[in-house]
N, CA, C and O atoms as CSV, one atom per row, in Angstrom:
chain,resi,resn,atom,element,x,y,z
A,1,MET,N,N,14.939,-9.202,37.438
A,1,MET,CA,C,15.182,-9.847,36.594
A,1,MET,C,C,14.440,-8.180,35.142
A,1,MET,O,O,14.859,-7.955,34.007
A,2,LYS,N,N,13.511,-7.566,35.790
A,2,LYS,CA,C,12.896,-6.353,35.108
A,2,LYS,C,C,13.848,-5.373,34.431
A,2,LYS,O,O,14.197,-5.460,33.254
A,3,PRO,N,N,14.120,-4.704,35.042
A,3,PRO,CA,C,15.958,-4.190,34.463
A,3,PRO,C,C,16.679,-4.686,33.643
A,3,PRO,O,O,17.152,-4.009,32.731
A,4,THR,N,N,16.944,-6.074,33.794
A,4,THR,CA,C,17.727,-6.784,32.849
A,4,THR,C,C,17.004,-6.691,31.074
A,4,THR,O,O,17.582,-6.248,30.082
A,5,LEU,N,N,15.471,-7.319,31.164
A,5,LEU,CA,C,15.149,-7.088,30.640
A,5,LEU,C,C,15.436,-5.795,29.722
A,5,LEU,O,O,15.994,-5.748,28.625
A,6,THR,N,N,14.822,-4.637,30.594
A,6,THR,CA,C,14.336,-3.369,29.637
A,6,THR,C,C,15.725,-3.045,28.937
A,6,THR,O,O,15.865,-2.643,27.782
A,7,ALA,N,N,16.967,-3.364,30.097
A,7,ALA,CA,C,18.410,-3.325,29.643
A,7,ALA,C,C,18.372,-4.213,28.130
A,7,ALA,O,O,18.506,-3.501,27.135
A,8,LEU,N,N,18.235,-5.399,27.939
A,8,LEU,CA,C,18.287,-5.884,26.662
A,8,LEU,C,C,17.622,-5.193,25.873
A,8,LEU,O,O,18.218,-4.824,24.861
A,9,ALA,N,N,16.734,-4.937,25.979
A,9,ALA,CA,C,15.709,-4.100,24.492
A,9,ALA,C,C,16.334,-3.305,24.144
A,9,ALA,O,O,16.494,-3.347,22.924
A,10,ILE,N,N,17.049,-2.155,24.856
A,10,ILE,CA,C,17.404,-1.031,24.666
A,10,ILE,C,C,18.699,-1.590,24.418
A,10,ILE,O,O,18.743,-1.632,23.189
A,11,GLY,N,N,19.552,-1.948,24.765
A,11,GLY,CA,C,20.748,-2.351,23.792
A,11,GLY,C,C,20.583,-2.926,22.660
A,11,GLY,O,O,21.454,-2.661,21.831
A,12,LEU,N,N,19.405,-3.933,22.194
A,12,LEU,CA,C,19.754,-4.617,21.265
A,12,LEU,C,C,18.800,-3.736,19.928
A,12,LEU,O,O,18.821,-3.983,18.723
A,13,THR,N,N,17.836,-2.430,20.829
A,13,THR,CA,C,17.188,-1.402,19.826
A,13,THR,C,C,18.823,-0.680,18.802
A,13,THR,O,O,19.128,-0.533,17.619
A,14,LEU,N,N,19.297,-0.487,19.811
A,14,LEU,CA,C,20.849,0.843,19.962
A,14,LEU,C,C,21.219,-0.102,18.560
A,14,LEU,O,O,21.135,0.413,17.445
A,15,ALA,N,N,21.593,-1.389,18.723
A,15,ALA,CA,C,22.233,-2.028,18.206
A,15,ALA,C,C,22.092,-2.259,16.647
A,15,ALA,O,O,22.993,-2.371,15.816
A,16,ALA,N,N,20.185,-2.314,16.405
A,16,ALA,CA,C,19.406,-2.069,14.939
A,16,ALA,C,C,19.286,-1.004,14.774
A,16,ALA,O,O,18.385,-1.024,13.935
A,17,ALA,N,N,19.507,-0.008,14.932
A,17,ALA,CA,C,19.715,1.438,14.589
A,17,ALA,C,C,20.685,1.560,13.253
A,17,ALA,O,O,20.226,2.078,12.234
A,18,PRO,N,N,21.358,1.313,13.273
A,18,PRO,CA,C,22.388,1.545,11.998
A,18,PRO,C,C,21.385,0.677,10.764
A,18,PRO,O,O,21.055,1.283,9.744
A,19,ALA,N,N,20.917,-0.928,11.013
A,19,ALA,CA,C,21.012,-1.320,9.713
A,19,ALA,C,C,19.048,-0.778,9.485
A,19,ALA,O,O,18.273,-1.318,8.695
A,20,ALA,N,N,18.794,0.083,10.189
A,20,ALA,CA,C,16.817,0.111,10.268
A,20,ALA,C,C,17.298,1.898,9.275
A,20,ALA,O,O,16.477,2.393,8.504
A,21,ALA,N,N,18.278,2.370,9.456
A,21,ALA,CA,C,18.109,3.773,8.909
A,21,ALA,C,C,18.592,2.922,7.167
A,21,ALA,O,O,18.826,3.764,6.300
A,22,PHE,N,N,18.661,2.165,6.929
A,22,PHE,CA,C,19.002,1.593,5.248
A,22,PHE,C,C,17.597,2.093,4.456
A,22,PHE,O,O,17.313,2.740,3.448
A,23,ASN,N,N,16.930,1.419,5.491
A,23,ASN,CA,C,14.796,1.239,5.010
A,23,ASN,C,C,14.156,1.580,3.609
A,23,ASN,O,O,13.952,2.499,2.816
A,24,VAL,N,N,13.956,0.081,3.855
A,24,VAL,CA,C,13.717,-0.918,2.712
A,24,VAL,C,C,12.599,-0.290,2.827
A,24,VAL,O,O,11.803,0.167,3.647
A,25,ASP,N,N,12.991,-0.537,0.753
A,25,ASP,CA,C,11.789,0.109,-0.080
A,25,ASP,C,C,10.272,-1.027,-0.401
A,25,ASP,O,O,10.295,-1.940,-1.226
A,26,MET,N,N,9.504,-0.802,0.150
A,26,MET,CA,C,8.712,-1.394,0.766
A,26,MET,C,C,7.050,-1.578,-0.566
A,26,MET,O,O,6.137,-2.399,-0.650
A,27,SER,N,N,7.513,-0.048,-1.525
A,27,SER,CA,C,6.681,0.027,-2.459
A,27,SER,C,C,6.881,-0.682,-3.127
A,27,SER,O,O,5.702,-0.768,-3.471
A,28,SER,N,N,7.613,-1.770,-4.059
A,28,SER,CA,C,7.719,-2.306,-4.975
A,28,SER,C,C,6.855,-3.830,-4.750
A,28,SER,O,O,6.079,-4.433,-5.491
A,29,LEU,N,N,7.282,-4.069,-3.636
A,29,LEU,CA,C,6.167,-5.441,-3.243
A,29,LEU,C,C,4.705,-5.282,-2.830
A,29,LEU,O,O,4.101,-6.201,-2.276
A,30,PHE,N,N,4.101,-4.008,-3.129
A,30,PHE,CA,C,2.428,-3.907,-2.968
A,30,PHE,C,C,2.712,-2.521,-4.590
A,30,PHE,O,O,3.150,-1.381,-4.743
A,31,PRO,N,N,2.125,-3.611,-5.408
A,31,PRO,CA,C,1.862,-2.035,-6.794
A,31,PRO,C,C,0.681,-1.462,-6.340
A,31,PRO,O,O,-0.012,-2.047,-5.508
A,32,THR,N,N,0.367,-0.332,-6.816
A,32,THR,CA,C,-1.110,0.946,-6.811
A,32,THR,C,C,-1.537,0.243,-7.542
A,32,THR,O,O,-0.971,-0.549,-8.295
A,33,LEU,N,N,-2.944,0.537,-7.341
A,33,LEU,CA,C,-3.911,-0.470,-7.819
A,33,LEU,C,C,-4.691,0.802,-8.649
A,33,LEU,O,O,-4.707,2.015,-8.440
A,34,THR,N,N,-5.221,0.089,-9.515
A,34,THR,CA,C,-5.379,1.307,-10.887
A,34,THR,C,C,-6.601,0.657,-11.305
A,34,THR,O,O,-6.470,-0.540,-11.560
A,35,TYR,N,N,-7.908,1.215,-11.457
A,35,TYR,CA,C,-9.180,1.084,-11.974
A,35,TYR,C,C,-9.918,1.180,-13.455
A,35,TYR,O,O,-10.610,2.150,-13.764
A,36,PRO,N,N,-9.714,0.206,-14.211
A,36,PRO,CA,C,-10.000,0.807,-15.571
A,36,PRO,C,C,-11.103,1.504,-15.857
A,36,PRO,O,O,-12.061,1.427,-15.088
A,37,GLU,N,N,-11.158,2.216,-16.883
A,37,GLU,CA,C,-12.021,2.925,-17.071
A,37,GLU,C,C,-13.638,2.059,-17.333
A,37,GLU,O,O,-13.676,0.853,-17.577
A,38,PRO,N,N,-14.462,2.633,-17.264
A,38,PRO,CA,C,-15.558,1.913,-17.435
A,38,PRO,C,C,-16.722,1.920,-18.601
A,38,PRO,O,O,-17.269,2.977,-18.917
A,39,ALA,N,N,-17.096,0.533,-19.282
A,39,ALA,CA,C,-17.340,0.702,-20.481
A,39,ALA,C,C,-18.087,1.657,-20.955
A,39,ALA,O,O,-18.937,1.972,-20.122
A,40,PRO,N,N,-18.159,2.331,-22.036
A,40,PRO,CA,C,-19.847,2.797,-22.511
A,40,PRO,C,C,-20.605,2.336,-22.488
A,40,PRO,O,O,-20.688,1.111,-22.564
A,41,GLN,N,N,-21.654,3.236,-22.352
A,41,GLN,CA,C,-22.780,2.153,-22.807
A,41,GLN,C,C,-23.320,2.211,-24.010
A,41,GLN,O,O,-23.116,3.265,-24.612
A,42,PRO,N,N,-24.118,1.184,-24.691
A,42,PRO,CA,C,-24.245,1.041,-25.855
A,42,PRO,C,C,-25.789,2.379,-26.084
A,42,PRO,O,O,-26.394,2.889,-25.141
A,43,VAL,N,N,-26.065,2.639,-27.568
A,43,VAL,CA,C,-26.550,3.993,-27.883
A,43,VAL,C,C,-27.631,3.153,-28.268
A,43,VAL,O,O,-27.369,2.175,-28.969
A,44,THR,N,N,-28.925,3.398,-27.887
A,44,THR,CA,C,-29.056,2.543,-28.691
A,44,THR,C,C,-31.224,2.978,-29.528
A,44,THR,O,O,-31.718,3.998,-29.045
A,45,GLN,N,N,-31.581,2.675,-29.941
A,45,GLN,CA,C,-32.797,3.794,-31.248
A,45,GLN,C,C,-33.902,3.332,-30.940
A,45,GLN,O,O,-34.114,2.264,-31.515
A,46,GLY,N,N,-34.821,3.707,-30.191
A,46,GLY,CA,C,-36.183,2.876,-30.053
A,46,GLY,C,C,-37.134,3.761,-30.973
A,46,GLY,O,O,-36.697,4.696,-31.644
A,47,PRO,N,N,-38.789,3.294,-30.939
A,47,PRO,CA,C,-39.107,4.404,-31.051
A,47,PRO,C,C,-39.010,5.998,-30.956
A,47,PRO,O,O,-39.285,6.742,-31.897
A,48,ALA,N,N,-38.817,6.189,-30.386
A,48,ALA,CA,C,-38.430,7.794,-29.766
A,48,ALA,C,C,-37.811,8.625,-30.456
A,48,ALA,O,O,-37.838,9.845,-30.616
A,49,GLY,N,N,-37.127,7.592,-30.924
A,49,GLY,CA,C,-35.217,8.156,-31.550
A,49,GLY,C,C,-34.349,7.322,-30.367
A,49,GLY,O,O,-34.326,6.480,-29.470
A,50,MET,N,N,-33.498,8.561,-31.377
A,50,MET,CA,C,-32.646,7.966,-30.320
A,50,MET,C,C,-32.039,7.922,-28.868
A,50,MET,O,O,-32.803,8.829,-28.539
A,51,ASP,N,N,-31.768,7.824,-28.415
A,51,ASP,CA,C,-31.717,7.086,-26.808
A,51,ASP,C,C,-30.614,6.897,-25.859
A,51,ASP,O,O,-30.519,5.713,-25.537
A,52,ARG,N,N,-29.610,7.785,-25.214
A,52,ARG,CA,C,-29.077,7.266,-24.846
A,52,ARG,C,C,-28.885,6.825,-23.215
A,52,ARG,O,O,-28.011,6.021,-22.892
């Protein structure tokens, strides 16, 4: 039984090889993650003058 399953698995692998050669492009399914720039901190003026 095991040699039969092995032969079947190898046969199916070889039969599917031409279809696998087309190589489906998966990059369009998962977009590249981009992160926004951090917001600038407000400039405040205290008793000592300008503070960043």
